[in-house]
N, C-alpha and C positions, 0 to 999 in steps of 0.2 A: 574731148575728155574734160578740158577746162570748163566748158559750158555745163557739163553734167555735174561737176564738182560745185559750181556756183549754184546750180539749181538745188542740189542736195543741201548746201549750206543754208539757202533761203528757206527750204522746206523744214529743215531742222529748227531754224529760228522761229518759224511759225508754230511748230509743235511746242517748243519751249515757252513761247509767249502764251499759247492757249492753256498751258499747264500751270502758269504762274498763279499764285494765290497769296493773299495778304491777311494778316492777323493783327487785331488790336485788342487790348484788354477790356474787360467789362468789370466795373466795380459797382457793388450794391451799397447805396448810402442808406443805412438802416433807419435813421430818424425820419427820412422822407419817403422811404421805399422807392427811391428813384435809381435808375441804372444809367451810368455814364461811362464814356470811354475817354481816354487821354490822347490828344492829338497835338503834335508839334506844328506850330504855324511859324513861317519865316524861312529866310534863305540862309544868310550868314549868322545872324542872331535869331535864335528860335525861342518861341514862347510856348511852353506846354500848357494846354487848356483842357479843362474837364467839361465835356459836352454831353448833355442828356441825349440818349438815343431816342429818336422819335420816328416811327414808321409813317407818320402822317404829315411831317413838315416837308415843304417843297424846296426850300433853300436854307442851308445852314446859316445861323445867325448867332452872334455873340456880343459880349460887352466890349465896346471899343476901348474902354479904359485899360483893358488887359493887353492892348496891342501897341501902346504908345512908344515902346522901345524898338519897334520893328521899322527899320529903314527901307525895307523892300516892299512894304505895303503900299498899294496905290488904288485910287478910285478908278472907275471906268465911266466912259462917256455914254450918254443916252443913245447916241446914234451908232454905238459899237455893236458888233454881232453878239458879243457876250451879254449885252443888256437886252437886245431884241429877243433872244431865245427864252428869256424868263417871262412866263405868263404874268400879266398884270403889273408889269414894271411901270415906273413913273420917272419924273424928271425934276431936278432942282438945279437951275442954271447949268444945264447940260451934264449934271452929275446923275448917274443912274440910282434910282431909289426902288425899294421893294417893301410892300406891306403884306404881312401874313399873320394868321392867328398865333397866339402865344399859349402853348400847352401848360405853361407855368402860371398863367394868370388870365384875367378876363379881358384885358385890352389887347388890341392888335399891336404887333411890333413893326415899326417903320425904321428902316436903316439904309445907309449908303451901301451900295453894292461895290465890293472891293475885290482885289485879287492879291494872292501871295502864294508861296509854296506851302504844301502840307506834307509832313513826313510820317511814315509808319513802317511796319516791318513785313518782310516776306515770311513765309512759313512753309514747312513741310507737312503741315496739318496738325502738328503737335507742339512745335517749338517756335519761339521768336528767332528769326535768323537775321539777315542783313536789312539795313534801312534803305528805303527807296523814297523818292519824292515825287509827288504830283506837282509839277513845276508851276502850273497855272491853276490854282484852286479859287473858284469864284464863290463868294459868300457875302453875307450882309453883316454890317456892324452898326450898332446903335448905342446911344448914350441914355443915361437915366433909366436904367432897367430896374425898377423897384421890385419886380417879382423874382429877379435872379439873385440868389444868395449862395455863399460858399457852401460846399466846394464846387458847385456848378457855375460855369462861366457863360453858358449858352446852350444851344440845341444843335445837334448834328442831324442833318436831314438824311433819312433812309427811305424816303418815299419812292414810288415808281416813276416819278417825274424826271424829266431830262436834266434838271438842274441840281438834283440831289447829290450828296457826296458820293454815294455808291455808283450812280450813273456816270459821274465825272471820272471816277477811278477806272471803271470798266471800259469806258469809251477811250480814255487817253492811253491806257495800257493794252487795249485791244484784247480783253479777256472776257470770259463768259459773264453776262449780266445776271449775277446771282449774289445773294448775301445769305449768311447763316448766322444765327444767334444761339448761344448757349448761356442763358441767363443764370447766374449763380444764386443760390439761396444764402451764400456767405462767400467772402473772399473774392477771388478774381476769376471771372468767366472768360468767354471767347466770343469775339465778333470777327467773322470771316467775310472777306470780299473775294468773289470768284472762287469759292471753295471747291476744291477737287478732292482732297483727302481730309478726313476728320479723324485724328488720332487722339482718343481719350481712353487711357488704359482702363480696362483690359482690351479695348478695341484698338487694333493696330492697322486697320484698313487693308490688310492683305488676306490672311486666312480668317480673320475675325472682324468683319465690318459692323459698324453701327447699323442695326436694322431700322429702316425707315418706311413709312407708309405714305402714299401719295394721294392727293386730292386736287381737283381743279381749283385755280385761284383767279379771281378777277381783280383788275386794277383800274377799271374805267373811271372810278370816282376820285382817283388820287390816293386811295387807301388800298390796303390788302384785305380782300374779302374772300371768305370761304362759305360754303352752303352747309349749315347745320340743319339736317332734315329730320332728326329725331334726337331725343335725350333719354337716357336710361339711368335708373338708380338700382344698383345691384341686379342688372339684367332686365328690370321691369321698365317698359317704356312709359313716359309721361303721357297722360291723356290731354292733348292740346288741340285747340282749333288749328287746323292745318295752315291757315293763313298767317298764324303767328311765326311760323318757321319758313314756309315756302313763299309766303306773300311778301316778305321783306327783301331788301336788296342783298342780304347776306350778313354773316357775322364778321365784324371788323376785328382785326388783330391789332393790339395796342401795346406799346412799350412805355406808355406814360400813365395809363389807368392802372392803379394798383390791384384792384379786384374786379372780376368779371361783373359787368352790369347787364341786367336782364329786364325786359319789359315786365311790368307787374304781373301779368297773367302767367308768363313763363316762370318768373321767380316764385310765385305762390304755389304753382304745381310742383316745382322742384323741391321747395321747402317742405311741403306737405308729404310728399313721397319719402324724402330723406328722413323726416322726423318719424314716420311710421316704421321705416326700416331700422332706424337707430334705436327706437324704443323696443323693438323686437329683439335687439341685441343687448338690452338692459341699460341703454344710455338714456338718462333722464333729461328732459327739457328744463331749462331754467330761464330766469328773466333775461330779456334782451339787453345787450350792451352796445350803445350807439358807437359807430354808425351801423352795426350789424343788427339784424332783426331776429335771427333764430340762433339761440345759444344753448349749450348743453353742459352737463356736469362732467368736467374733465376726469373726475375720480371714478366715474362709471365706465370709462373706456378700458376695455380688457386688452391691455398690451399695446406695444408700440414697436415698430421695426424700422428698417431703412426708409420705407415709404410713408412713415408718419404714423399717426394714431389709427387704430383699427376701427374704421368707420365704413359705412356703405360707400361703394365705389360709384362714381359718376362718370358717364360716358356720353360723348357727342357722336351721333351717327352722321357720317359724311359720305358723299358720293365717291366711289372708287372706280377703278378701271372696269371691273367685272361685277360690281354690286356695291352694297354699303360696306364701309369700313368704319371702325370705331376708334376714337381717341379717348383713352382712359385716364381718369384723374383719381389719385389716391389721397389719403389723409393729409399728407404734407402739402398738397395743392388745393384741397377742398376745405380745410379747417385753419383757423387762426387762433392762437392761444392769447387771450386777453388778460388772463390772470392765472395763478396757480390752480384755481378752482374751476375756471370757466374757459371753454373753447366755443367758437362760433363758426357758423357756416360762412365761408369766405366769398360770399357773393353779395352784390348790392341790388336792391330794388330800384330800378331806374324810372319808375312811374309809368303811367298809361300812354304817354305821348313822347317817348324819347326820340332823339334824332336817329339813333341806331337801336334796333330791338335786341341785339346781342353785341356786346363789346367784350372780347376775351382779354383779360388783364394780366399783369405780370405775375401775380401770385400763382395763377394757373399755368403760366408759360415757363416758369423757372424750372431748371433741371431737366429740360427736354432739349434735344438738338432740333432746331427749327430752320428749315431751308426755304428761301423764297427765290424761285427760279423764274426770272422774267423771260428767258429764252423759250420756255415751254409752258408758261402760265400755270405752273404747278407749285403747290405748297407741300413740303414733306416734313413729317414729324417722326421722331423716334419714340420708343417707349420711354417712360420715366427712367432716367439713368439710375435713379435710386434702386430700381428693380435689379440692376446689374451690379450693385454694390460700388457704384462710382458716382461722380458728380461733375457738374460743369466747372467746379472750383478746384480742379486738380492740377493747375499750373500757376506759376507766379511770373509776372512780367520781368524780363531781364533788363 
């Protein structure tokens, strides 16, 4: 009987562990259009740091000047297992170093690889609950970071790589390797690690769950990629060379690029179709306003609702389980107001030879629940939460 009780206790603990999930706040910094979370670093003395969310960074890095009060911070040796698992690591007198691209500037960041504890909150899917600590959090710290300015102190790695913050959390706590983002258009949004329940009123995750659509996701390049196989404007497909969509490696999802960037031929086809549809709705074209190329008279837009100005809908066609599925974007995500009189198409022309033919930026991603599940290699996205009279910004950090 005692053996059965022990087995049941262990089995219950395994279930509880697998159901554990964590929640961090997301703040939108309006002047820079950057999204960051706040993470506590340290054991006895803790330092709250604002870290830019980046789906493409492999190892979290930050400004060492912000950590001078931490007595628990320590460097790691080149011959340590913690250093060896970081791809491209280097050495300086047996101190582990790491160099990686800086999404905030043009020069690479080189820093000493260090370890300390990181604290954040458990959640029931809707609320911040108790604090937990990742006791050994490996990251990089550097000095003289000219591209880092308040309120951001560095970059939090959300990449699919083994050294990212999310991978370290899910591996250490033995929970599902999954992250979910709900980027707010204002206020405080949500960053879930190992998300099981997502409670954003009126969705309570029991009788009324947030509906999500699934599409395959690739991570072989160190980024999160999905296949955009067609693009529609108010239901009409763009006429494109098939190689522009199917010949590329996929559309990259980014939390640091503010507006979706398209290959010139894709951008021109989208802008032309959008303009024709907009003019048919009585919306006049006006002179461009840099950095945007296609702008319109805001006074011609007939009405505005929760999903933003009434303009043509843009959809990305993606592969689904039984056929094509579509990801729809409305006025709040397709337009940007540059003045009281002018609004512009919120997409960038990336040129004829961009590194990535489609990079989906944060203006298009905000106000959707986005789930990146590494256990199934799937990307899930909700409808715009604005369609349901709710937003990602419906909670405040406690």
